[in-house]
Each structure stands twice: as structure tokens, then as C-alpha cells.
N, C-alpha and C positions, 0 to 999 in steps of 0.2 A: 687458258685457249692459243694453240699455237697452230697459225695457218701460214702456210707457201703459196706464193701466187708468179707462175711461170719462171722458176728455178733453172738455169743452164748451169752447166759446170765444165769448162774446159781445158785445155789443157794443151802445150806444146810441146809435139814429140818429135826434136829434128826439125825439119822443114814443114809438119803436117800436123794438122791440128787434129785432139779427141775433143768427140761430146761423150763426158760421162756421164751427165743430163740434160732430156731436150724437154723444156717447159715444162715442170714438176709442178702441179695442182694439188696441193692436198692441205685437210687440216686435221689438228685435233680437239676433239673438245677435255674438259678441265676433268682432271681423273682418269681419260680413257686408258685402257690398256690397247695397246695395241703388236703386233707382231709384222714386220718385211718379212717379206720369201720372193724369192728368186733366183734364175738362175747365175753362178759365177762371174764375175765380169759385167750383170746388168745395172752397177750403179748403187747398191746396199749401202756399204760403207759411205761412200763420200756422198751419200744423201743423210747419214746419221754422224756423218764427221760435222756436217755443214748446221744442221739441226741440233749440234753441242757445241757447235761456235769452233772447234777446233779447225776447219776450213772454212775458204769466205766462196762466193758463189759466185759464178760469172756479170750472173744478169737474174734480176726477180727483184720478188718482195717479201722481206720475212716480217711474219712481223706475230709477239709475245704480250699477250693482257694477261692481267691477273683474275 
């Protein structure tokens, strides 16, 4: 099982802060097949990079149970 609770991701762009993810809550069951859909720029790749361990989230909790 994979569980994301209140995940946020912020980037600095010059002097401003960009919120790529805002409070994501999602849970995947063992052996579940899912797809992530959405328009360009909505945070799909950021979310997948966090799930895959390629990027760190700013706040929240990510749990992986076997």
C-alpha cells in the first residue's frame, strides 16, 4: 500500500514561490493499477517523481507498507 497525506511541493522561482502540489491525499492498494490524468502543468510529473523517490516533497507524509 502507498499512502500520501497532505503532500505539498513548492519551488522557488526568482523571488516568488510556486506551489506545484497543494495538499494531495491519495491511497493506492497493493497490486492496484492506476493512471494519473490531467492538463499540462497540473503536477502529474511532480507527483510521480515524489512517489518514485526522485524528488522530495515540501510537507506532508508518504507511507509505504508491504
